[in-house]
Each structure stands twice: as C-alpha cells, then as structure tokens.
C-alpha positions as CSV (number, residue, x, y, z in Angstrom):
1,X,0.0,0.0,0.0
2,X,2.8,2.4,0.8
3,X,4.5,1.9,-2.6
4,X,1.2,2.5,-4.5
5,X,0.6,5.6,-2.3
6,X,4.0,6.9,-3.1
7,X,3.5,6.4,-6.9
8,X,0.1,8.3,-6.6
9,X,1.7,11.1,-4.7
10,X,4.5,11.4,-7.3
11,X,2.0,11.4,-10.2
12,X,-0.1,14.0,-8.4
13,X,3.0,16.2,-7.9
14,X,4.0,15.9,-11.5
15,X,0.5,16.6,-12.7
16,X,0.4,19.7,-10.4
17,X,3.7,20.9,-11.7
18,X,2.5,20.6,-15.3
19,X,-0.7,22.6,-14.5
20,X,1.3,25.3,-12.7
21,X,3.8,25.5,-15.5
22,X,1.0,25.9,-18.1
23,X,-0.8,28.5,-16.0
24,X,2.5,30.3,-15.6
25,X,3.0,30.4,-19.4
26,X,-0.6,31.6,-19.9
27,X,-0.2,34.4,-17.3
28,X,3.2,35.3,-18.8
29,X,1.7,35.4,-22.3
30,X,-1.2,37.5,-21.0
31,X,1.2,40.0,-19.3
32,X,3.3,40.2,-22.5
33,X,0.2,40.8,-24.5
34,X,-1.1,43.5,-22.3
35,X,2.4,45.1,-22.3
36,X,2.6,44.9,-26.1
37,X,-0.9,46.4,-26.4
38,X,-0.1,49.4,-24.3
39,X,3.6,49.9,-25.0
40,X,3.8,49.1,-28.8
41,X,1.3,51.1,-30.7
42,X,2.4,51.4,-34.3
43,X,3.4,55.0,-35.3
44,X,5.9,54.6,-38.1
45,X,5.8,52.3,-41.2
46,X,8.6,52.5,-43.8
47,X,8.1,50.9,-47.3
48,X,11.1,49.9,-49.4
49,X,11.8,47.9,-52.5
50,X,9.3,49.2,-55.1
51,X,8.0,52.3,-56.7
52,X,5.2,50.5,-58.5
53,X,2.9,51.2,-55.6
54,X,2.6,54.1,-53.2
55,X,3.6,53.5,-49.6
56,X,0.0,54.0,-48.7
57,X,-1.1,51.2,-51.0
58,X,1.5,48.8,-49.5
59,X,0.6,49.7,-45.9
60,X,-3.1,49.2,-46.7
61,X,-2.4,45.8,-48.2
62,X,-0.2,44.5,-45.4
63,X,-1.8,46.1,-42.4
64,X,-5.3,45.1,-43.3
65,X,-7.2,44.7,-40.1
66,X,-8.0,46.9,-37.0
67,X,-5.5,45.2,-34.8
68,X,-2.6,46.0,-37.1
69,X,-2.3,49.3,-35.3
70,X,-0.1,47.4,-32.9
71,X,3.5,46.8,-33.8
72,X,3.9,43.4,-32.3
73,X,0.6,42.1,-33.6
74,X,1.3,43.3,-37.2
75,X,4.8,41.8,-37.1
76,X,3.6,38.4,-35.8
77,X,0.6,38.2,-38.1
78,X,2.8,38.7,-41.2
79,X,5.4,36.2,-39.9
80,X,2.8,33.5,-39.3
81,X,0.5,34.3,-42.3
82,X,2.6,36.3,-44.8
83,X,0.8,38.0,-47.6
84,X,0.7,36.2,-51.0
85,X,2.2,37.9,-54.0
86,X,0.8,41.0,-55.5
87,X,1.0,42.1,-59.1
88,X,4.8,42.5,-59.9
89,X,5.7,41.8,-56.3
90,X,7.1,38.3,-55.5
91,X,6.9,38.6,-51.7
92,X,6.8,40.9,-48.7
93,X,9.0,41.0,-45.6
94,X,7.8,42.7,-42.5
95,X,10.5,43.7,-40.0
96,X,10.1,45.2,-36.5
97,X,12.6,48.1,-36.4
98,X,11.5,49.5,-33.1
99,X,8.9,49.3,-30.4
100,X,6.6,51.6,-32.5
101,X,7.9,51.1,-36.1
102,X,7.9,48.5,-38.9
103,X,9.6,48.3,-42.2
104,X,7.9,46.5,-45.1
105,X,10.3,45.2,-47.8
106,X,8.8,44.5,-51.2
107,X,10.7,42.0,-53.3
108,X,9.8,42.7,-56.9
109,X,9.5,39.9,-59.5
110,X,12.5,39.7,-61.8
111,X,11.7,41.0,-65.3
112,X,13.8,41.1,-68.4
113,X,11.3,42.0,-71.1
114,X,7.7,41.7,-72.3
115,X,5.5,40.7,-75.1
116,X,2.3,42.5,-75.8
117,X,-0.6,40.2,-76.5
118,X,-3.0,42.1,-78.8
119,X,-5.6,39.3,-78.6
120,X,-6.4,39.9,-74.9
121,X,-4.6,43.3,-74.5
122,X,-2.2,42.1,-71.9
123,X,1.5,42.3,-71.3
124,X,3.4,39.1,-70.8
125,X,6.5,39.8,-68.7
126,X,9.4,37.3,-68.6
127,X,12.7,36.9,-66.7
128,X,16.3,36.0,-67.7
129,X,15.3,32.3,-68.0
130,X,12.5,33.0,-70.4
131,X,10.0,32.2,-67.5
132,X,6.8,34.2,-67.4
133,X,6.7,36.2,-64.2
134,X,3.7,38.3,-64.7
135,X,0.7,38.8,-67.0
136,X,-1.0,42.1,-66.6
137,X,-3.0,44.8,-68.3
138,X,-0.6,47.3,-66.8
139,X,2.4,48.6,-68.8
140,X,5.4,49.2,-66.6
141,X,7.8,51.8,-68.0
142,X,11.0,50.5,-66.6
143,X,13.0,50.1,-69.8
144,X,12.1,46.4,-70.1
145,X,12.8,45.0,-73.5
146,X,9.9,44.9,-75.9
147,X,9.7,41.8,-78.1
148,X,7.5,41.9,-81.3
149,X,6.7,39.3,-83.8
150,X,5.9,36.4,-81.4
151,X,2.9,35.5,-79.3
152,X,2.4,33.2,-76.4
153,X,-0.3,30.5,-76.6
154,X,-2.3,30.5,-73.4
155,X,0.5,32.1,-71.3
156,X,0.7,31.2,-67.6
157,X,2.8,32.7,-64.8
158,X,5.5,30.1,-64.0
159,X,5.6,28.7,-67.5
160,X,8.2,29.4,-70.2
161,X,7.7,31.5,-73.3
162,X,6.3,29.3,-76.1
163,X,9.1,30.1,-78.6
164,X,11.3,27.1,-78.0
165,X,14.4,26.6,-75.8
166,X,16.9,27.7,-78.5
167,X,15.0,30.9,-79.2
168,X,14.7,31.6,-75.4
169,X,18.5,31.2,-75.2
170,X,19.0,33.5,-78.2
171,X,16.7,36.1,-76.8
172,X,18.0,36.2,-73.3
173,X,21.6,36.1,-74.3
174,X,21.0,38.9,-76.8
175,X,19.3,41.2,-74.2
176,X,22.2,40.6,-71.8
177,X,24.7,41.6,-74.4
178,X,22.7,44.7,-75.4
179,X,22.5,45.8,-71.8
180,X,26.2,45.2,-71.3
181,X,27.1,47.3,-74.3
182,X,24.4,49.9,-73.6
183,X,22.7,49.2,-76.9
184,X,19.2,48.6,-75.8
185,X,16.8,49.2,-78.8
186,X,13.2,50.3,-78.9
187,X,12.2,46.8,-79.7
188,X,13.4,43.3,-80.7
189,X,11.5,42.0,-83.7
190,X,11.2,38.4,-84.8
191,X,10.4,37.3,-88.3
192,X,8.7,34.1,-89.4
193,X,12.1,32.3,-89.5
194,X,13.0,33.2,-85.9
195,X,15.5,35.8,-87.1
196,X,15.9,39.0,-85.1
197,X,16.0,42.7,-86.0
198,X,16.8,45.4,-83.5
199,X,14.7,48.6,-84.0
200,X,16.1,52.0,-83.0
201,X,14.9,55.5,-83.6
202,X,16.2,56.0,-87.1
203,X,17.8,52.7,-88.1
204,X,17.5,48.9,-87.7
205,X,20.0,46.2,-87.1
206,X,19.3,42.9,-88.8
207,X,21.1,40.2,-86.8
208,X,19.6,37.1,-88.4
209,X,20.1,33.9,-86.4
210,X,22.0,33.5,-83.1
211,X,25.2,32.3,-84.9
212,X,28.2,34.5,-84.1
213,X,26.0,36.6,-81.9
214,X,28.8,38.0,-79.7
215,X,30.9,38.8,-82.8
216,X,28.0,40.6,-84.4
217,X,27.3,42.7,-81.4
218,X,31.0,43.7,-81.2
219,X,30.9,44.8,-84.8
220,X,27.8,46.8,-84.1
221,X,29.6,48.6,-81.3
222,X,32.4,49.6,-83.8
223,X,30.0,50.6,-86.6
224,X,27.2,52.5,-84.8
225,X,29.1,55.9,-84.5
226,X,29.3,55.9,-88.3
227,X,25.5,55.5,-88.8
228,X,24.2,57.5,-85.9
229,X,21.3,59.7,-87.1
230,X,21.0,57.9,-90.5
231,X,17.9,56.0,-91.7
232,X,18.2,52.5,-92.9
233,X,19.1,48.9,-92.0
234,X,22.5,47.5,-91.0
235,X,22.7,43.9,-92.3
236,X,24.6,41.3,-90.3
237,X,22.5,38.3,-91.3
238,X,25.3,36.7,-93.4
239,X,28.1,37.7,-91.1
240,X,30.7,34.9,-90.3
241,X,34.4,34.4,-89.8
242,X,34.6,33.8,-93.5
243,X,32.3,36.6,-94.5
244,X,32.9,39.8,-92.6
245,X,31.1,42.2,-95.1
246,X,28.5,44.3,-93.4
247,X,26.2,46.5,-95.5
248,X,24.2,49.5,-94.4
249,X,21.1,49.8,-96.6
250,X,19.7,53.3,-96.6
251,X,15.9,53.9,-96.6
252,X,14.9,55.1,-100.0
253,X,12.2,57.5,-98.7
254,X,14.7,59.0,-96.2
255,X,17.6,59.4,-98.6
256,X,18.8,62.9,-99.3
C-alpha cells in the first residue's frame, strides 16, 4: 500500500507541476500581450523595394485589419501568415525596427522583357530564364525589352515562353549583351524564321540567327558611331568568320 501511495503522490505532484507550468505560461503570455498592447502602438511604417505602388497602398495591403495598429501584432501576423504575392511583387517581408515602427520590404518579380498580346490586350513579362513572371493589363515603363513578332499560346505565370528553348537562349543572351554594351533598342522584332532585327529611332540592325552573336554585337559597337542619325538597316544576317562584309542599306524614302 505504501508503494502505491508513493506512486500516486509522485504522479499528483508531476501533474500539479505541469498545471502550474502551463498556467505560468498563460499568465506570462497575457502579461506580455497587455504590455505589447499598451507599449507598442504602431506609429511609423517604412516601405522599401518598389516604386510601382505608393507607400499608402502597400501599408493598406499588409496592415489590413483593425489590430494592425499594434507593432507586435502586425509583425507576428505577417510572420505566421505572410501575404501572398501581388502584381509585380514576389513577396513581402515585415521587420520590426523599433517598439513603434515597422519596415515593409517589397521583393519585386525579376523582369527582363515583355511581349504585348493584342488578342487579350495584356503584357506578358518574362525573366532571364524565359520564364513568365507576370501577366498584366498594366504597362510598366522600366526600360524592359519589348519583343515583337511572337505570341504566347495560353501564357501562364511560371511557364516558359512558347518560342522554344533555342529561341529563349538566343533572346535572353542577346538582351544581356545589349544591356552590357548599352545598346538597348526600342524593340526586338522576330520574323517568321525566328531571325531577329533590332529597332532603334532611325535605323534597324538585322542580326539574323544567333550564330556568331557576340561577334555581331561587337561589330555593331564599332560601326554605330558611323551611322548615328542615319535612316536604314545595318545587315549582319550573313556575317561569319569567313564573310565579314557588313552593309548599311539606306531607306529610299529618307535618302537625301
């Protein structure tokens, strides 16, 4: 009887310890909650990472209920249930920068260029991998590369451009080279054979296929000072190591 009684007392003591521990945690959490409520009203919110939305729009999107006037609540809410992506924004980070202040960091979706779909009047934006990152009725004037002459069949965010892997490689490599050499055109134009022409204000540069792409762009860098302000087309479609002839064909209607 004494052994059984001892076991019961130990079990009762352990159970009592657990109850007291849980109650202590509840009381502590309640005290912290009260302290946070009275000591951490939210006075200052800083928004960084985007100029596509106003700070007021971002604050309204992230701090979207009546309790978000408290710094701790707003921080914890967005840690536990972060907001999903918004148009052109991949994710949001909410950081507590003080007892009464938060910083909202907007991580924009990476965009290299866009294709305008006339059929549904939408812009299909893509990244350096040819992946579609956004489909929108909104035109973003950020100097993204405009691509004409191709269309996307049933485009979906997260899928690749429907122009084939080789053409994606050609397109993305070309845009990188053009950016590097500060040669960004008004538009990149595809023809029916998948050949590319670059369109500038007064002249065009017909590159043809992706063969000898880097060499073609280097030749363009050397030649451009000589045709600046002229109207016509610089032909590099047939350029190769064996054929280095490059012809500038003036526009007849613009010739002096």
